C-alpha positions in Angstrom: -46.4 42.3 -59.9 -47.2 39.1 -58.1 -50.8 39.5 -59.0 -50.0 39.6 -62.8 -49.6 35.8 -62.6 -52.2 35.1 -60.0 -53.5 31.5 -60.2 -57.1 32.7 -60.1 -58.4 33.9 -63.4 -61.1 36.2 -61.9 -58.3 38.0 -60.0 -56.3 38.5 -63.2 -59.4 39.7 -65.0 -60.1 42.2 -62.3 -56.5 43.3 -62.3 -56.5 43.8 -66.1 -59.6 45.9 -65.8 -58.1 48.1 -63.0 -54.8 48.5 -65.0 -56.8 49.5 -68.1 -58.4 52.4 -66.1 -55.0 53.4 -64.8 -53.2 53.4 -68.1 -56.1 55.0 -69.9 -54.6 58.3 -68.5 -51.3 57.8 -70.2 -51.8 61.0 -72.3 -49.0 62.6 -74.2 -49.4 66.4 -73.9 -47.7 68.9 -76.3 -45.3 69.9 -73.6 -44.5 66.3 -72.7 -45.9 63.6 -70.4 -47.9 64.2 -67.3 -44.9 63.9 -65.1 -42.4 61.4 -63.8 -45.1 59.7 -61.7 -47.6 59.5 -64.5 -48.5 55.9 -65.5 -46.6 54.9 -68.7 -47.5 51.9 -70.9 -44.0 51.8 -72.4 -42.4 51.2 -69.0 -44.9 48.4 -68.3 -44.4 46.7 -71.6 -40.6 46.9 -71.2 -40.9 45.2 -67.8 -43.1 42.3 -68.8 -41.6 41.5 -72.3 -38.6 39.6 -70.9 -41.0 37.4 -68.9 -43.0 36.7 -72.0 -40.1 35.4 -74.1 -41.2 31.8 -73.6 -44.6 32.6 -75.1 -42.9 33.3 -78.5 -42.3 29.6 -79.1 -44.8 26.8 -79.5 -45.6 24.9 -76.3 -44.1 21.5 -75.8 -47.0 19.0 -75.8 -44.9 16.7 -73.5 -45.2 19.0 -70.5 -49.0 19.1 -71.0 -49.1 15.3 -71.2 -47.0 15.1 -68.1 -49.3 17.5 -66.2 -52.3 15.5 -67.4 -51.0 12.1 -66.3 -48.7 13.1 -63.4 -51.5 13.0 -60.8 -53.4 10.1 -62.2 -54.5 7.4 -59.8 -53.4 4.7 -62.2 -49.8 5.7 -61.7 -49.7 4.7 -58.0 -48.2 1.2 -58.2 -47.6 -1.1 -55.2 -44.0 0.0 -54.9 -45.0 3.7 -55.0 -47.7 2.9 -52.4 -45.0 1.5 -50.1 -42.8 4.5 -50.6 -45.7 6.8 -49.8 -46.4 4.9 -46.5 -42.7 5.1 -45.6 -42.9 8.9 -45.6 -45.9 9.1 -43.3 -46.1 9.1 -39.5 -46.1 5.6 -38.1 -49.7 5.8 -36.9 -51.0 7.2 -40.2 -48.9 4.8 -42.2 -50.3 1.8 -40.3 -53.8 2.9 -41.0 -53.1 3.5 -44.7 -51.5 0.1 -45.0 -54.4 -1.6 -43.3 -56.8 -0.2 -45.9 -54.5 -1.0 -48.8 -53.7 0.4 -52.2 -57.0 -0.2 -53.8 -58.8 1.6 -51.0 -56.5 4.6 -51.4 -57.2 4.6 -55.2 -61.0 4.5 -54.5 -60.7 7.5 -52.3 -58.6 9.5 -54.7 -60.9 8.6 -57.6 -63.6 10.8 -55.9 -61.5 13.9 -56.8 -62.6 15.6 -60.0 -61.1 13.6 -62.9 -59.4 11.3 -60.4 -56.6 13.8 -60.0 -54.8 14.6 -56.8 -54.7 18.3 -55.8 -51.2 19.8 -55.2 -49.9 20.0 -51.6 -51.1 23.1 -49.9 -54.2 23.2 -52.2 -56.5 26.1 -51.3 -60.1 25.7 -52.6 -61.8 28.7 -54.2 -63.1 31.3 -51.7 -66.6 30.1 -51.9 -65.5 26.6 -50.8 -63.0 27.6 -48.1 -64.8 26.8 -44.9 -64.4 24.6 -41.8 -66.7 21.5 -42.0 -69.6 21.8 -39.6 -70.6 19.0 -37.2 -73.5 18.1 -39.5 -71.1 17.8 -42.5 -68.7 15.6 -40.6 -71.5 13.3 -39.7 -72.3 12.8 -43.4 -68.8 11.5 -44.3 -69.1 8.1 -46.1 -67.8 5.0 -44.3 -64.9 4.5 -46.7 -63.6 7.9 -45.8 -64.2 7.4 -42.1 -61.8 4.4 -42.2 -59.0 6.7 -43.3 -59.4 9.0 -40.3 -57.6 8.4 -37.1 -55.6 10.3 -34.4 -52.9 11.1 -36.9 -55.3 12.7 -39.3 -57.5 14.5 -36.9 -55.1 16.3 -34.6 -56.6 19.7 -35.5 -60.1 18.5 -34.8 -61.8 18.8 -31.5 -62.8 15.7 -29.5 -66.4 16.4 -30.3 -65.7 16.5 -34.0 -63.8 13.2 -33.8 -66.7 11.5 -32.1 -69.1 12.9 -34.7 -66.9 11.4 -37.5 -67.1 7.9 -36.1 -70.0 5.8 -37.5 -73.1 5.4 -35.3 -73.7 1.8 -34.3 -77.3 0.6 -34.7 -79.1 -2.6 -34.0 -76.9 -5.6 -34.9 -73.7 -3.4 -34.9 -74.5 -2.1 -38.4 -73.6 1.4 -39.3 -76.6 3.7 -39.6 -74.7 6.7 -41.0 -76.4 7.7 -44.2 -74.5 8.3 -47.4 -75.6 11.7 -48.7 -73.6 13.8 -51.0 -70.0 13.9 -49.7 -68.0 17.0 -48.9 -65.2 18.1 -51.2 -62.4 15.5 -50.7 -59.7 18.2 -50.7 -61.1 19.4 -47.4 -60.8 15.9 -45.8 -57.6 14.2 -46.9 -54.5 15.1 -44.7 -51.8 17.3 -46.3 -49.1 14.9 -45.2 -50.6 12.2 -47.4 -50.9 14.5 -50.4 -47.3 15.7 -49.9 -46.0 12.1 -49.8 -47.8 11.2 -53.0 -46.4 14.2 -54.8 -42.9 13.6 -53.5 -43.0 10.0 -54.7 -44.5 10.8 -58.1 -41.9 13.5 -58.8 -39.0 11.5 -57.6 -37.4 11.0 -61.0 -35.2 13.8 -62.5 -37.2 13.9 -65.7 -40.5 14.4 -63.7 -38.9 17.2 -61.7 -37.7 18.9 -64.8 -41.1 18.6 -66.6 -42.8 19.9 -63.4 -40.5 22.9 -63.4 -41.2 23.6 -67.1 -44.9 23.3 -66.5 -44.9 25.9 -63.8 -42.7 28.2 -65.9 -45.1 27.8 -68.8 -48.2 28.4 -66.7 -46.6 31.6 -65.2 -46.1 32.9 -68.8 -49.7 31.9 -69.8 -51.2 33.7 -66.8 -49.0 36.8 -67.4 -50.0 36.9 -71.1 -53.7 36.6 -70.2 -53.4 39.6 -67.9 -51.6 41.6 -70.7 -54.4 40.6 -73.1 -57.0 42.1 -70.7 -54.9 45.2 -70.3 -54.5 45.7 -74.1 -58.1 45.2 -74.9 -59.2 47.3 -72.0 -56.9 50.2 -72.8 -57.9 50.2 -76.5 -61.6 50.3 -75.6 -61.4 52.9 -72.8 -58.4 55.1 -73.6 -58.4 58.8 -74.1 -55.6 58.6 -76.8 -54.7 56.7 -79.9 -52.9 53.4 -79.8 -49.4 53.4 -78.4 -46.7 51.9 -80.6 -45.4 49.8 -77.7 -48.5 47.6 -77.7 -47.4 46.1 -81.1 -44.4 44.6 -79.3 -46.8 41.8 -78.0 -48.2 41.1 -81.4 -46.0 38.1 -81.9 -47.1 36.4 -78.7 -50.8 37.2 -79.5 -50.5 35.7 -83.0 -48.8 32.6 -81.9 -51.2 31.8 -79.1 -54.5 32.9 -80.6 -55.3 29.4 -81.9 -53.8 27.4 -79.1 -55.6 24.1 -78.6 -53.7 23.4 -75.3 -54.8 26.7 -73.7 -58.3 27.5 -75.0 -58.8 30.3 -72.4 -55.5 32.0 -73.5 -56.5 31.6 -77.2 -59.8 33.4 -76.5 -58.1 36.3 -74.7 -55.5 36.6 -77.5 -58.2 36.7 -80.1 -60.0 39.6 -78.3 -56.7 41.5 -77.9 -55.9 41.0 -81.6 -59.4 42.2 -82.6 -59.1 45.3 -80.5 -55.5 46.0 -81.8 -56.5 45.5 -85.5 -59.5 47.8 -85.3 -57.8 50.8 -83.7 -57.2 54.0 -85.6 -53.4 54.2 -85.9 -51.7 57.6 -86.3 -49.3 58.1 -89.2 -46.2 57.7 -87.1 -47.5 54.4 -85.7 -48.2 52.7 -89.1 -44.5 52.0 -89.6 -44.1 50.4 -86.2 -47.2 48.3 -86.7 -46.0 47.0 -90.1 -42.6 46.2 -88.7 -44.2 44.0 -86.1 -46.4 42.4 -88.8 -43.4 41.7 -91.0 -41.5 40.1 -88.1 -44.4 37.8 -87.3 -45.0 37.0 -91.0 -41.5 35.4 -91.0 -42.3 33.2 -88.1 -41.8 29.4 -88.3 -45.4 28.9 -87.1 -48.0 28.8 -90.0 -50.8 29.6 -87.5 -49.0 32.8 -86.5 -48.8 33.8 -90.2 -52.4 33.0 -90.7 -53.3 35.2 -87.7 -51.2 38.0 -89.1 -53.0 37.9 -92.4 -56.3 38.2 -90.6 -54.9 41.0 -88.5 -53.4 42.8 -91.5 -56.7 42.6 -93.5 -58.7 44.3 -90.8 -55.9 46.8 -89.9 -55.6 47.9 -93.5 -59.4 48.4 -94.0 -59.7 50.3 -90.7 -56.8 52.6 -91.6 -57.5 52.8 -95.4 -57.2 56.6 -95.6 -53.8 56.6 -93.7 -52.4 53.9 -96.0 -53.5 55.8 -99.1 -51.6 58.8 -97.9 -48.5 56.7 -97.2 -47.6 54.9 -100.4 -44.4 53.4 -98.9 -46.4 51.7 -96.1 -49.0 50.5 -98.6 -46.3 48.9 -100.7 -45.0 47.1 -97.6 -48.4 45.6 -97.1 -48.6 44.3 -100.7 -45.1 42.9 -100.3 -46.1 41.0 -97.1 -49.2 39.5 -98.8 -47.4 38.5 -102.1 -44.6 36.9 -100.1 -47.0 34.8 -98.0 -48.9 33.7 -101.1 -45.7 31.7 -101.9 -45.5 30.2 -98.4 -44.7 26.5 -98.0 -47.9 25.9 -96.1 -51.1 25.7 -98.2 -53.3 27.2 -95.5 -51.1 30.4 -95.5 -51.1 30.6 -99.3 -54.9 30.3 -99.5 -55.4 32.9 -96.8 -53.0 35.3 -98.5 -54.9 34.8 -101.8 -58.2 35.9 -100.1 -56.6 38.9 -98.5 -55.1 39.9 -101.9 -58.5 39.6 -103.5 -60.0 41.9 -100.9 -57.3 44.5 -101.4 -57.9 44.4 -105.2 -61.6 44.7 -104.7 -61.5 47.8 -102.6 -58.8 49.4 -104.8 -56.2 49.5 -102.1 -53.7 48.4 -104.8 -53.3 50.9 -107.6 -53.9 49.9 -111.2 -50.2 50.1 -112.1 -49.2 47.8 -109.2 -52.1 45.5 -110.0 -51.0 45.2 -113.7 -47.4 44.3 -112.6 -48.8 41.6 -110.2 -51.0 40.2 -112.9 -48.0 39.8 -115.3 -46.0 38.2 -112.5 -48.7 35.7 -111.7 -49.2 34.8 -115.4 -45.4 34.2 -115.6 -45.5 31.9 -112.6 -48.4 29.9 -114.0 -46.7 29.4 -117.3 -43.6 27.7 -115.9 -43.4 24.1 -116.8 -43.4 21.2 -114.3 -41.2 18.2 -115.2 -43.1 15.0 -115.1 -40.2 12.6 -115.3 -36.6 12.8 -114.1 -33.8 12.9 -116.6 -31.4 10.0 -117.1 -29.1 9.5 -114.0 -30.9 12.4 -112.2 -31.2 11.9 -108.4 -34.8 11.0 -107.6 -34.9 12.9 -104.3 -33.6 16.1 -106.0 -36.1 15.7 -108.8 -39.0 15.3 -106.4 -37.8 18.4 -104.4 -37.6 20.5 -107.6 -41.0 19.3 -108.7 -42.6 20.2 -105.4 -41.1 23.7 -105.6 -42.4 24.0 -109.2 -45.9 23.0 -108.1 -45.8 25.4 -105.2 -44.8 28.3 -107.5 -47.6 27.5 -110.0 -50.1 27.2 -107.2 -49.1 30.6 -105.9 -49.6 32.0 -109.4 -53.0 30.3 -109.6 -54.0 31.8 -106.2 -52.9 35.2 -107.4 -55.0 35.0 -110.6 -57.9 33.7 -108.5 -57.6 36.8 -106.3 -58.2 38.9 -109.5 -61.3 36.8 -110.3 -62.7 37.1 -106.8 -62.1 40.9 -106.7 -64.8 41.3 -109.4 -67.9 39.7 -108.0 -70.4 42.0 -109.7 -69.0 42.6 -113.2 -66.6 41.3 -115.8 -63.8 43.8 -116.6 -61.9 43.5 -119.9 -58.9 41.6 -118.3 -61.1 38.9 -116.5 -62.0 36.6 -119.5 -58.3 35.9 -120.3 -57.7 35.1 -116.6 -60.6 32.6 -116.6 -59.3 30.9 -119.7 -55.8 30.7 -118.3 -57.1 29.1 -115.1 -59.2 26.6 -117.1 -56.0 25.3 -118.7 -54.7 24.2 -115.3 -57.7 22.1 -114.3 -55.7 18.9 -114.6 -52.5 20.0 -113.0 -51.1 18.2 -109.9 -52.9 18.9 -106.6 -53.7 21.2 -105.0 -54.0 23.3 -108.2 -57.2 21.7 -109.6 -59.0 22.1 -106.3 -58.2 25.8 -106.2 -59.4 26.2 -109.9 -62.7 24.5 -109.2 -63.4 26.6 -106.1 -62.7 29.8 -108.1 -65.1 28.8 -110.9 -67.8 27.8 -108.4 -67.5 31.2 -106.7 -67.5 32.9 -110.0 -70.7 31.2 -111.0 -72.3 32.0 -107.6 -71.6 35.7 -107.9 -72.4 36.2 -111.6 -75.4 33.9 -112.2 -78.0 36.6 -111.3 -77.0 38.9 -114.2 -75.5 36.2 -116.4 -77.5 37.3 -119.4 -75.7 40.6 -119.3 -72.3 39.3 -118.2 -72.0 36.7 -121.1 -72.2 39.5 -123.6 -68.6 40.4 -122.6 -67.3 36.9 -123.6 -66.4 35.5 -127.0 -68.2 32.4 -128.3 -65.1 30.2 -127.5 -64.8 31.7 -124.0 -68.5 31.2 -123.4 -68.4 27.6 -124.6 -65.4 26.9 -122.3 -67.1 28.4 -119.3 -70.3 26.5 -120.1 -68.5 23.2 -120.1 -67.0 24.1 -116.7 -70.0 25.7 -115.0 -72.8 23.5 -116.3 -73.0 19.9 -115.1 -73.5 17.4 -117.9 -77.0 16.0 -118.3 -77.6 12.4 -117.4 -79.7 11.9 -120.6 -77.2 13.6 -122.9 
């Protein structure tokens, strides 16, 4: 268990790979499991889920800003410098004071990004080594001034002599200044501890530091789980386990995280593997329940991720959904509900998913006809342009925004029917095109959606336009010509 949240990513990656091989043998035999000692994914998921609860909410940017700035050199003021010196041994404190605050900042600035490593910092294995005598001779003069008996108690007398500058003619130092050793191997732990103790002296800083460590523990654990999920689904000897869909919410919420790009990448891979797996009939209901739960999340990014997941999952398990009409209806309900979402990105994504389902005949003709009538009704609802006498302005604006949202969702639904026919013009399509053309001057974002639909229609039908236009009346053809053909400059 401690290694599930190991700070080194390569250790977590290796552990996820090992666990994938172990749980690839979680086979359910007709007579039962392989025994009480057989590895079981359901037990593992039940154990890690409580620790991943914090990954179900959006991260607080404040703790990331705190971590970014908490070890900054610029935060060491003169007062903080005095507090740091007061926590050091007298001999070490005297030497630090002699060099001054600016000199300390210049030393710390040589760390990557000017950030101070944590107390007890352990470099990566390839960098963990005792400096040789030759390396110690190459220490720059500004670092040599920081070394004294208090800093070099663990060094031998020969090493101490080697670290002192060689006096040349005229008393000038002849020590060259080649590339310096990693600073984290040279600064004393006591000084690092004092700096951290002073910088985290306020209650707010201590609380943010605690939240940061808690968040990072969850991030590392979720990364390990992502490696396990993707590895198990790629190597297993059985179909997908329903317990794996319990982590769907955390994967969807973090797959587009800008604060944790490595975690976002791992969540994307896990979602891709989970969406392309062949789900048995008894697992479809569990998968859709998880999707429905995430689709009601407050995060629009999680909803977008679920629409992407649902689209791939439905196409991968098309035959299973065709044999389970109730589950197919649940899929349609999820998409049609999200096409009315408050966030425009979610509505547009739901419209594209609906168009794909109509194109591949996932939705029956009967259900498609009902949806078409529903979208036409939503588009035909009026939008008030001015408030009535003595009507509250804020209430009027709220109702107007809701009316625009409903009409836009209807336009997106009609657009899905247009985009579902990229190679022909069925009998119901001309009327939809004319209905969309009537809303070209509606409030935004409706006109932008209408223009995009007609541009896509022109792109997909222009090759066989001579044949397609035979299915349009003269009035319909004239309207489409006005919309699709740009006016001539010389007209």
